[in-house]
C-alpha positions in Angstrom: 0.0 0.0 0.0 1.1 3.5 -0.8 1.3 6.3 1.8 -1.9 7.8 0.2 -3.7 4.6 1.0 -2.8 4.7 4.6 -3.7 8.3 4.7 -7.1 7.7 3.2 -7.8 4.8 5.5 -6.9 6.9 8.5 -9.3 9.7 7.5 -12.0 7.2 6.8 -11.7 5.9 10.4 -11.8 9.6 11.6 -14.9 10.2 9.6 -16.8 7.3 11.2 -15.5 8.2 14.7 -16.9 11.8 14.1 -20.3 10.3 13.2 -20.2 8.1 16.3 -19.3 10.9 18.7 -21.7 13.4 17.1 -24.6 10.9 17.4 -23.9 10.3 21.1 -23.5 14.0 21.9 -26.7 14.8 19.9 -28.8 12.2 21.8 -27.4 13.4 25.1 -28.1 17.0 24.2 -31.7 16.2 23.2 -32.1 14.5 26.6 -30.8 17.7 28.3 -33.0 19.8 26.1 -36.0 17.9 27.3 -35.0 18.6 30.9 -34.6 22.3 30.1 -38.0 22.5 28.5 -39.7 20.6 31.3 -38.1 22.9 34.0 -39.1 26.1 32.3 -42.6 25.0 31.4 -43.2 23.8 34.9 -41.8 27.0 36.4 -44.0 29.2 34.2 -47.1 27.0 34.9 -46.6 27.2 38.7 -46.1 31.0 38.5 -49.6 31.4 37.1 -51.3 28.7 39.1 -49.7 27.5 42.3 -48.1 30.7 43.3 -51.2 32.7 42.7 -53.2 30.5 45.1 -50.4 30.0 47.7 -48.0 32.6 49.2 -44.3 31.7 49.2 -43.2 29.9 52.4 -42.1 32.2 55.2 -39.1 31.0 57.1 -40.6 32.6 60.3 -42.9 29.6 60.4 -39.9 27.4 61.2 -39.7 29.1 64.7 -43.2 27.9 65.7 -42.3 24.2 65.6 -41.2 22.2 68.7 -37.6 21.2 68.3 -37.2 17.4 67.8 -33.9 15.8 68.7 -31.5 15.8 65.8 -28.3 13.8 65.3 -25.7 15.1 62.9 -23.2 12.5 61.5 -19.8 13.7 60.2 -17.2 11.1 59.0 -13.6 12.5 59.4 -10.5 10.9 58.0 -7.3 13.0 58.2 -9.3 16.2 58.8 -6.8 17.9 61.1 -7.2 21.7 61.0 -10.6 21.4 59.4 -13.0 19.4 61.5 -12.7 21.5 64.7 -13.4 24.8 62.9 -16.3 23.3 60.9 -18.0 21.8 64.0 -17.4 25.0 66.1 -18.8 27.2 63.4 -21.9 25.0 63.1 -22.5 24.8 66.8 -22.1 28.5 67.3 -24.4 29.6 64.5 -27.3 27.1 64.5 -30.6 28.7 65.3 -31.5 25.4 66.9 -30.7 23.8 70.3 -32.0 20.2 70.5 -29.2 18.6 68.5 -26.0 16.5 68.9 -23.0 16.2 66.6 -21.3 12.9 66.3 -17.9 12.9 64.5 -16.5 9.6 63.3 -12.7 9.3 63.6 -10.2 6.4 63.1 -7.9 4.7 65.6 -4.9 5.4 63.4 -5.7 9.1 62.9 -4.7 10.6 66.3 -4.4 14.2 64.9 -8.0 14.3 63.9 -9.0 12.7 67.2 -7.0 15.4 69.0 -8.9 18.2 67.2 -12.3 16.6 68.0 -11.3 16.1 71.7 -10.5 19.8 72.0 -13.8 20.9 70.4 -15.9 18.4 72.3 -14.5 20.0 75.6 -16.0 23.3 74.6 -19.4 22.0 73.4 -21.1 19.3 75.4 -23.3 18.3 72.4 -20.3 17.4 70.2 -19.1 13.8 70.6 -16.2 11.8 69.3 -16.7 8.3 67.8 -13.7 6.0 67.1 -14.3 3.3 64.5 -13.5 -0.3 65.1 -11.3 -0.6 62.0 -8.3 1.6 61.1 -8.8 4.0 58.2 -9.2 4.7 55.6 -12.4 2.8 55.1 -15.3 3.9 52.9 -17.8 6.4 54.1 -20.5 3.9 54.7 -18.4 2.0 57.2 -17.6 5.1 59.2 -21.3 6.1 59.2 -22.3 2.7 60.5 -19.9 3.1 63.4 -21.3 6.5 64.1 -24.9 5.5 64.1 -24.1 2.5 66.3 -22.7 4.9 68.9 -25.8 7.1 68.4 -28.0 4.2 69.4 -25.9 3.5 72.5 -26.0 7.2 73.3 -29.8 7.1 73.0 -30.1 4.3 75.5 -27.7 5.8 78.0 -29.2 9.3 77.9 -32.9 8.4 77.5 -33.3 10.2 74.2 -34.7 9.3 70.8 -33.5 11.1 67.7 -36.2 11.8 65.1 -33.8 13.2 62.5 -30.4 12.0 61.3 -28.4 14.5 59.2 -25.5 13.7 56.9 -22.6 16.2 56.5 -18.8 16.2 55.6 -16.0 18.0 57.4 -15.7 20.6 54.6 -19.3 21.8 54.9 -20.5 25.3 55.8 -24.0 24.7 57.3 -26.7 27.2 57.1 -28.0 28.4 60.5 -31.6 27.5 59.6 -30.9 24.1 58.2 -31.9 22.1 61.3 -35.1 24.2 61.7 -36.1 23.4 58.1 -35.5 19.7 58.6 -37.4 19.8 61.9 -40.3 21.4 60.1 -40.4 18.9 57.2 -39.5 15.5 58.7 -42.9 14.6 60.1 -44.2 14.0 56.6 -41.0 13.2 54.7 -38.4 10.5 55.0 -35.5 12.0 53.0 -35.0 15.7 52.7 -32.3 17.1 50.5 -31.3 20.8 50.4 -29.1 22.3 47.6 -25.4 22.0 47.8 -23.3 24.8 46.1 -19.6 25.1 45.9 -17.9 28.3 47.0 -17.1 30.6 44.1 -13.6 30.6 42.8 -11.7 32.8 40.3 -12.9 32.5 36.7 -9.5 30.9 35.7 -9.7 28.2 38.3 -11.2 25.7 35.9 -10.9 22.6 38.1 -13.1 24.0 40.9 -15.1 26.1 38.5 -16.6 23.2 36.7 -18.1 22.0 40.1 -19.9 25.4 40.3 -21.4 24.8 36.9 -22.3 21.2 37.6 -24.0 21.8 40.9 -25.8 24.9 39.6 -27.2 22.6 36.9 -28.0 19.6 39.1 -29.3 21.4 42.2 -30.8 24.4 40.4 -32.7 22.4 37.8 -32.1 18.7 37.4 -33.2 17.5 40.9 -36.4 19.7 40.6 -37.3 18.0 37.4 -36.4 14.6 38.7 -38.6 15.0 41.8 -41.5 16.2 39.7 -41.3 13.4 37.1 -40.6 10.5 39.5 -40.2 11.4 43.1 -36.7 9.8 43.3 -34.3 12.3 45.0 -30.8 10.9 45.5 -28.9 12.1 48.6 -25.9 14.3 47.9 -24.2 12.8 51.0 -24.4 16.2 52.7 -27.3 18.5 53.5 -29.5 15.3 53.8 -31.9 14.6 56.6 -33.2 11.1 57.2 -36.3 10.4 59.3 -36.2 7.7 61.9 -38.6 5.7 59.7 -36.0 5.7 56.9 -33.2 4.7 59.2 -35.2 1.7 60.5 -36.2 0.7 56.9 -32.5 0.8 55.8 -31.6 -1.4 58.8 -34.2 -3.8 57.8 -32.9 -3.9 54.2 -29.2 -4.3 55.2 -29.6 -6.9 58.0 -29.0 -4.5 60.8 -26.6 -2.2 59.1 -27.9 1.2 58.1 -25.6 2.1 55.2 -24.5 -0.4 52.5 -20.8 -0.8 52.7 -20.4 -2.5 49.3 -20.9 0.7 47.3 -18.7 3.8 46.6 -21.8 6.0 46.6 -23.9 5.1 49.6 -25.8 8.3 49.4 -27.2 7.6 45.9 -27.9 3.9 46.8 -29.9 4.8 50.0 -32.0 7.3 48.0 -33.0 4.7 45.5 -33.7 2.1 48.2 -36.0 4.4 50.0 -37.7 5.4 46.8 -38.3 1.7 45.9 -39.8 1.2 49.4 -42.4 3.9 48.6 -41.0 6.4 51.1 -41.3 10.2 50.7 -38.2 11.9 49.2 -38.1 15.6 48.6 -35.7 18.3 47.3 -36.2 21.6 49.1 -35.2 25.1 47.9 -36.3 27.6 50.6 -35.1 31.2 50.5 -34.4 33.1 53.7 -34.0 36.9 54.0 -30.7 38.0 55.4 -29.3 41.5 56.3 -25.9 42.6 55.1 -23.7 45.7 55.0 -22.0 46.9 51.8 -19.8 49.9 51.1 -20.6 52.5 48.4 -18.1 54.2 46.2 -17.3 56.7 49.0 -16.6 54.0 51.6 -19.8 54.5 53.4 -21.6 51.5 55.0 -24.9 50.8 53.3 -27.3 48.3 55.0 -29.3 46.0 52.7 -31.4 42.9 52.6 -31.3 40.0 50.1 -32.8 36.5 49.7 -30.5 33.5 49.8 -31.4 29.8 49.7 -30.9 27.5 52.8 -28.1 25.5 51.3 -24.8 23.7 52.1 -21.7 25.5 50.9 -18.7 23.4 50.4 -15.1 23.5 49.2 -14.5 21.0 46.3 -11.1 19.8 45.1 -8.9 22.4 43.5 -6.3 19.9 42.3 -6.9 18.1 39.0 -5.9 14.7 40.3 -8.2 14.9 43.3 -11.1 16.0 41.1 -10.4 13.0 38.8 -10.4 10.7 41.8 -13.7 12.1 43.1 -15.4 12.0 39.7 -14.2 8.5 39.1 -15.7 7.4 42.4 -19.0 9.0 41.5 -19.1 7.5 38.0 -18.1 4.0 39.2 -20.6 4.1 42.1 -23.6 5.6 40.4 -23.3 4.4 36.8 -21.5 1.0 37.1 -22.3 -0.2 40.6 -25.7 1.3 40.4 -26.4 -0.6 37.1 -25.0 -3.8 38.7 -27.0 -3.6 42.0 -30.1 -1.7 41.0 -30.5 -2.9 37.4 -33.5 -1.5 35.5 -37.1 -1.0 36.6 -40.3 -2.1 35.0 -41.6 1.3 34.1 -40.4 4.0 31.6 -40.1 7.0 34.0 -37.8 5.2 36.4 -35.7 3.8 33.6 -35.4 7.3 32.0 -34.0 8.7 35.2 -31.7 5.8 35.7 -30.6 6.3 32.1 -29.7 9.9 32.8 -27.6 8.7 35.7 -25.8 6.2 33.6 -25.4 7.8 30.3 -22.0 9.3 31.4 -20.5 5.9 30.6 -20.9 6.8 27.0 -21.0 10.6 26.9 -17.8 11.0 28.8 -16.0 8.8 26.3 -17.7 10.6 23.4 -16.7 14.0 24.8 -13.1 12.9 25.2 -13.1 11.4 21.7 -14.6 14.6 20.3 -11.6 16.7 21.6 -9.2 14.3 19.9 -11.2 14.5 16.7 -11.3 18.3 16.7 -7.5 18.3 17.0 -7.3 16.0 14.0 -9.6 18.2 11.9 -7.8 21.4 12.9 -4.4 19.7 11.9 -5.9 18.7 8.6 
C-alpha cells in the first residue's frame, strides 16, 4: 500500500468516529434539552397557578415548631485543622438547640481525634466516635460506626432522635438548616437541600466546573427529577433522614444502616427508600438576610437579600483529586448502580436511571470529540 492509501484509511476511520461521537452527543443533548423545557414550562405554569393561590413559604414559620432531637453525623479521616473549625462554626451559628453532633474518627488518625477532643470539651453536644477498623475505610463503614454509637447514646441518655443529618468535614452549614429539617421531617423520609460550591476565580477551571455542575443539578435537574418520578438521591451532605427511613435501611441491610459494598452510599440509599415507597423531597427555601456593603465613597450601606438555605462546600482544586472524586461518583452511580439496581419495569424510572448512567458513553464521546477536533484542525 502507498502512503496515500494509509492516509485515506486513517481519515475514513476519523470520519466514522466523528459520526459516532456526534450521534452520542446529539442524543445526550436532546435529553438535556427535554429537561430544560420541562423545567421552564413547569416553572411558568406554577407561577400562574400554584403561586397565585399560595403565598411563598415564610421561614418565620420554622420558629413555631417544637424542636425534635436531631443527630448530625460527620465522618472525618485526616481532617486535622478542618473538622474542629467546621464543628465549632456550626455549633455557634445554629438557630437550633436540640441537637448533637457525632464525629467519626479512626484509631490510626490521632491528629483528627485530638482536634475533636478539643472541640468536644467546649461543646457538650459534640461527641467523638472512634471506629473499630483503622482507616481509611469507605464512608458507609464510618457512618455505620457513628450510628451504632448514636443508638448507644440514646439508651444511656434516654433520648430518641427523630432526624439524622449527613454532613462532611468541609461543609459550611446554614444556620436555619436544622429548623427546616425539623419542620419537614414529620411527613417526609429523605430531605435534600441544595449543595453549592464556594465561588472561585474564573480561571480556576478545576473547581469552577463544580460550580457549573451543581448549579445545573441542584438548580434544575433535581427539581425535574422529583417532579417526574419522586426519586431524589442524597448528595451525601445536607441530607436529613427520618427515623422511619433509618429503620427501613436497617431492615434492608440486615442490621446495618448504610450499604458498605458501594462507593456512593448516598445515591444507593436514596433509590432504596424510593423503591420502598417512602417520601423523598428536594427543598429550595429562600431566607432573607441582612448585610452591609460599602458604596463608592466607603460609606456603609445596609441592605437585605434572599438566599437559599443551602450547604456551601469546598470542592477539590487539584486536577488529580477532582479526577479521583469524579471516578468514584461515576463508578458508584453508573457502574455499581447498574449492577446492583438494574433497571425498573416502568419507563419513567428507567429514564431517570438512564440519565444517571449515560455518562459511561457521553464521557468517552466527549473525550473522543476533543481528539477528533485536533485531527480536523491539523488537517
